[in-house]
C-alpha positions in Angstrom: 10.5 -15.6 -5.6 7.1 -14.5 -7.0 6.5 -12.6 -3.7 9.8 -10.7 -4.0 8.9 -9.7 -7.5 5.5 -8.5 -6.4 7.0 -6.5 -3.5 9.5 -4.8 -5.8 6.8 -4.1 -8.4 4.4 -2.7 -5.8 7.0 -0.5 -4.3 8.1 1.0 -7.6 4.6 1.6 -8.9 3.2 3.0 -5.7 6.1 5.4 -5.1 6.0 6.7 -8.7 2.3 7.1 -8.7 1.9 8.7 -5.3 4.9 10.9 -5.7 3.6 12.2 -9.0 0.1 12.8 -7.6 1.6 14.4 -4.5 3.7 16.8 -6.5 0.8 17.8 -8.7 -1.6 18.3 -5.7 1.1 20.2 -3.8 1.6 22.6 -6.6 -2.2 23.0 -7.2 -2.7 23.6 -3.5 0.0 26.3 -3.6 2.1 24.6 -0.9 5.4 25.5 -2.6 8.3 23.4 -1.4 6.2 21.1 0.8 6.2 18.4 -1.9 9.5 17.3 -0.4 7.6 16.3 2.8 5.2 14.3 0.6 8.2 12.4 -1.0 9.5 11.4 2.4 6.1 10.4 3.8 5.3 8.4 0.6 8.5 6.3 0.9 7.9 5.6 4.6 4.3 4.7 4.1 5.1 2.6 1.1 7.8 0.6 2.9 5.5 -0.1 5.9 2.5 -0.8 3.7 4.3 -3.3 1.4 5.7 -5.2 4.4 2.2 -5.5 5.8 0.6 -6.5 2.5 3.3 -9.1 2.0 2.5 -10.6 5.3 -1.2 -10.4 4.5 -0.7 -12.2 1.2 0.7 -15.2 3.0 -2.5 -15.7 4.9 -4.7 -18.7 3.7 -7.6 -16.4 2.6 -5.5 -13.8 0.8 -8.2 -11.5 -0.7 -10.0 -11.1 2.6 -6.8 -10.4 4.5 -5.6 -7.8 2.0 -9.0 -6.1 1.9 -9.2 -5.9 5.7 -5.6 -4.5 5.8 -6.5 -1.9 3.2 -9.5 -0.8 5.1 -7.5 -0.7 8.4 -4.7 1.4 6.8 -7.2 3.8 5.3 -8.9 4.3 8.6 -5.5 4.7 10.3 -4.3 7.3 7.8 -7.6 9.3 8.1 -7.4 9.3 11.9 -3.7 10.3 11.8 -4.6 13.2 9.4 -7.5 14.3 11.6 -5.2 14.2 14.7 -2.5 16.2 13.0 -5.0 18.8 11.8 -6.6 19.1 15.3 -3.1 19.5 16.9 -2.2 22.1 14.3 -5.5 24.0 14.9 -4.8 23.9 18.6 -1.4 25.4 18.1 -2.4 28.1 15.6 -5.8 29.0 17.1 -7.6 30.2 14.0 -8.8 28.6 10.8 -7.0 31.2 8.6 -3.7 30.4 10.1 -4.3 26.6 10.1 -5.5 26.2 6.5 -2.1 26.2 4.8 -1.0 23.4 7.1 -4.2 21.5 6.6 -3.7 21.6 2.8 -0.3 20.0 3.2 -1.9 17.3 5.4 -4.6 16.6 2.8 -2.0 16.3 0.1 -0.1 13.8 2.4 -3.3 11.9 3.0 -4.1 11.6 -0.7 -0.6 10.5 -1.6 -0.5 7.9 1.1 -3.9 6.6 0.2 -2.7 6.1 -3.4 0.1 4.0 -1.9 -2.3 1.8 0.1 -4.7 1.4 -2.9 -1.9 0.5 -5.2 -0.6 -2.1 -2.9 -4.1 -3.5 -2.4 -4.6 -3.8 -6.1 -1.2 -5.5 -6.7 -1.4 -7.9 -3.8 -5.1 -8.7 -4.4 -4.3 -9.9 -7.9 -1.3 -12.0 -7.0 -2.0 -15.6 -8.0 -2.0 -18.2 -5.3 1.1 -20.3 -5.0 1.1 -23.6 -6.8 0.2 -26.7 -4.9 2.9 -29.2 -4.0 2.8 -32.4 -6.2 1.3 -35.3 -4.4 3.7 -38.2 -3.8 2.3 -41.4 -5.2 3.6 -44.9 -4.7 2.8 -48.3 -6.1 0.2 -48.8 -8.8 -1.1 -45.2 -8.7 2.3 -43.9 -9.6 2.7 -46.4 -12.4 -0.7 -45.4 -13.9 0.1 -41.6 -13.8 3.4 -41.7 -15.8 1.9 -39.6 -18.6 2.5 -42.2 -21.3 6.1 -42.9 -20.3 7.4 -46.4 -19.5 
């Protein structure tokens, strides 16, 4: 149940933070109505990212798994942004025509990275599950009654 609460908390916090930052960056970059694209991308990336981080948090060495996943997702998002920018430049042909689209892609990258960093911070700090109590029989069980008879 703790994992479900962590997933819901991570989704809400990451979507609110990254959507807010994406909106502000989109307005500052002069992209106009492209913040709607940022909202859609943030929700998709947050859903995929929280599922991956939930799986990584179930690993025996939780902090190492979440750290590696955060680095992997960061590299993947940077490569995807670079690929989209290169394809856009190939379609437009000039830097002047490409620059407005690249600004949108950079806002998308920043917003999606906030999602990944938020999930990493939340899942990195999640406490380990409690250990199962050890079954004791015979004299050991009688001695560990905690003062009860």
